[in-house]
N, C-alpha and C positions, 0 to 999 in steps of 0.2 A: 913283454918280461918286464921291462925297466915301467914302464909305462902302468901295466901292473902295481907294483911295487909305489910309484908314486902317490895312486888312487888310493893306495892303502892306507896309504899314512895319512894325507891326506881327510880320509875320515876318520880315523884314528884321531886327532885333530878336534874336529870338529865334534869329537864324538866328546872329547877330554872339555871342550868351552861349555857344554850344552850342560853337563854334570857341574861342571862350576855353578854355573850361571842359576843353577835348582838349588842348589846347596845357600848358594847367596839369598835367596827369595827364602828359604823357608829361615834364615837367621832374622833375630827379634834385636832389634838395641836394646838398650837398658830399659826405657819408658814405657815400653811397647807389651803386649801382654799377650800370649805368647796364643793363638788359637781363640782371641777373643770374636765375640760373635759381631757382626753387622748388627749398626743402629737399625731401629724400626724406621720403618720407611714414613713417616709424616703423613703422607697418602694414603698408608694403609687403613684398610677396611672388614670387617667379616661381618656383613647384613650381605640378605638379596631381597630384603624388601623394607620400608620404612614404615611404622603400622602406631596411629597415632590416636588416641583416644580424640571423637569430635564431644564436646558436653557443652550446650546451645543454655543450659540452667546457672543463672540467675540469668543471669543477659551479657553471654561471653562474649561481647564482640570482636573478638581478634580472631578469637573461634572460625565462627558465621563468615566474616570479610576474609581472613583464609582463606578457608574451603570454595569460596563462592570464586575467587583470584586463585587459586592454584599454587598461590608461590610457593608451598614446599613443595610443589612437582614441580616447577621449576627450578625452585633450587639444586632439586635431587639427579635431575636429569644428567648434568655430566656425570651422574656413578650409574647412571643407566637404570635407577631402584624407580623402582613402583612405592606412589605411598599410597596407603591402603589406611579404611578411617573405622575406628571402632568407637560402638556407639554407646560401651560400659563409663556406665556415669557414678558407679556409687567407689566411694573409695577404698574397702576391701578387692571390692569385686577389679580394680586397675589395679595395686599394686601384685595381685597373685597374674596377672594377665603380664603384669614384668618379672614377675619371678621366672614365671614358665618361657619368656623368650617371647611369646607369644606378642605383646607390645614392644616398643622401644623405647616410645614418649611418651607420656602421661601430660597431657599439655590440658592443664586446669584441673589441677587435683589438691584436695583442701591440707591445708601444713597439719591437721589434725589427724587426716589418716594419713603421711608420710608418718608424725612424731609414731601414731599406734605402731603402724610395719616395725619402723626402726627398733621401737622397744624389745620389738617381738625378736631380734635379732635379722630381718628382711638386710634384703639388699636396695637400699633406693638413695639414691641422691637428689641432692636438689644444683640444678644448674640456673633456672634466674624466676622472678618472676613472673604472677600470671596476673593478678589484682589487687584490690583492695579494699573492699564494700561491707561496713559493717550497719549502712543503714537500708541497705537489700534487703537482709536478712530477718524477720517476723515474724514474731509469735501471735495467731490471731484465735480468738472464741467466738462459739458463735451462743455463749451463756451468760445472758444482764449481771447475775448475778455474782461471774470474776468477773471482779476491776484489779486488785491487784495479786500478786505475787501468793502471799499468802492464802488464795483463796483457790489456788490449785490443788490444798490438799484434798486426796484422797479423787480426784480427777482425772479421765483419762485424755494423755498427749500424746498423739498423732507424729511423728518423722524418724527423717532415715540416723538411724544409730553411725555413733562413728566419725560422725561429722560435723561442723563449722556451725550448724544447727542447732546438734545433739549438745554443744558445746556453750551456746548460748540459752539452751534450755536448762540448763544444769546450775549458768551464771545469774538465772536471772533466778530460782530459786534459792540459790542462797544470798540470797537480800533480803527474804521473809525467815533466813531460818531454818529452808526444809532443804529437802536431798531427794535425788529419785528414788529413794525406796518411798518418800512420802506420799509418792502419786501413782499413777501404771500407768507405764510409760509403752506405747506400742512401735518397733520399728515398722515404718515405709516411708514408702520413697514418694516423692514428691507428690506428684500425680495422684495416688491414695489418698494419701493424707489430704490433699487439699477436695478430694469425694469423700470419704471417710468426715470430716466439715460440715461438706452441704448436703451429706445426710442424714444429720444428726447425732453418727453413731460412736464420736466422740466430746469430746466439753472442745479442746483445741489445738492447733496444727501449726507445725512449725515449714514455713515456705519463703521461699522464696523466688527473686522475678518476675517474670511472666504470670504465674502462677498469685504471687503473691498480692501483684498489682489486680491482678480480676478482683481477687478475694476484698479485697480494701474495696475495689468497688460495688461487688456487687453488696456491700455494706453491713460486711465481721469489721470486730471491734480489731484494733492492733493493742495489744497487751504490750509488746515492744516492742523494737529493735536491736540491733546488737550494739548500737552505740550505747560507750561506756561499758559495753559488756564485752567483747571478742572484737578483736581487729579484722576477723574475719577474712587471714588471707591464705591466698591460692597463690598455691608453685606451679611449676614447670618444672618437673622429674624424668631421670630417667637412672641403669641400674650402674654403678661404680666395673661393674663387669664388661657393658659396653662399652661406657667408655672409656676402659682401656684397649681395650680392642678398635675403635672407634672413636678418637678422637677428631678426627678431619668431618663425621658425619655430624657429632654433636657439633663443634663447628658453624658449619650449613646450618645446621639446624636455626641454630640462635641466628647467625646473618638475616634467613628467611623469618623469623619472629619479630624484629626491626624492621624488613623492609614493608612487614603487614602493621605494625604500627605507625613508620611510616605515613602510609595508604590513606591510615584512618586519621592523618591530621589534617595530609592535605584534599580531601575528600568527601567533609563530614553531610553534605547533604546526600550522597549518595551512598553511604556507607548507612546512613541510618533509615535509607530507603530499602538497604538489601534486609539489612537485619528485622524491619521489619515486618518484610515476608518471609522469611525465612519463620520466624516467632509468632505470624498473624496478628499484631500487634497494629493499633495504630502507629502510624506516625507520631501524631502528639504522643501516644501513649512511652513510644523510644525516646523520645527528649526529651520526657518526664524521669525516665529514671536514669539517660546516661549519665548523667551528672553523678550521680551515684558510688559509681568507681573510680579509680585509680588502676590505667590496666600497663605503668611504666615497670620496667622490664627488668632494673639495674635491685641489685641488694640492697638494700640499703641496711648501716645502720641500725635506722628502728624500727625493719622489718628483722631483724636478729634478734633484739631485743620484746618484738608481738611474740615471736616464736617459743624464747625464754621462759616466756610469762603464758604461754599454752602449754609446752612442756610440766612445767612447776602445777600446772591448772588439773594437767591430767593426772599426774602423779599425786598429786595430794587428795582428787577424787578417785582416786583408787583406778580410773583406766586406764591406766600404764603402772608396770610390775617395775620395770629399769630407768632410770634415769636415759636419758636422749641429752647428746654434749649438739649443741648445734650445731656449732663449727663442723665439728666431722661430717654432716649432713652435707654440707657444703660443698659440688666437687673443686678442689682443687687445681 
């Protein structure tokens, strides 16, 4: 009986200590917030794949080299996330796929398309630069009577709507006091625009990359390039939603982009060969076109000023209804 009594006393003491510890653990100091949510793990993410646009034109060397060497997949192997490539090439298609969640990264999208989307309330954010290449964007004609911008009045011009090439056309028309209303603009992708020009179905075509190179070699006249008219700013973009939920994946993506550019810098002859094969251009053609492009990924003040200029241009020409603050487009 005495043993049972000692055991009961011991159990009572243990219970009392347990309750005391529980109460102390639940208490908060003056500087603590009761029931505060635990901070989000910096390596947490909410994705089952990495879907990236694959756009070769005009001459997107980083995309071609990256896919050939598999830098994105190697970077995301740590998270066991498969990398998928999308062949969506127009700005509207890309931004719509980003909004739906079907794409996570737009790897080479025109700043013009980003501005159009943002002005309409779309969720798109710039995470790095892709390229700048005003000389690579060209307006061609097969009509010997068309020599200057003023000669375009009433003529048929084909090209991709809502793109840098479209912006180039409007800027060129303005040098003669004309607007898009003074011509017949036909919205076609680059391959179809090239074919329409070759067939004589249109008077002019807006082309870039291999299509521009081959058209020039065929003897068609270059009315103008983008030099002095547009900066041809191409960016890399994602959505704010994806960034907020997957910052670690965005950081990994940027590391892979840098890895690709480093490889390009150190392996010139190899990457020229890779691009020639992928684009079905000659090595000499790639070497001729490659210097037209600046692929540095850092966003500079001049890039920001260029996008501000494009934004104002789009607004003045009623291509966007609402102003866009460029600083707000950049991932913070």
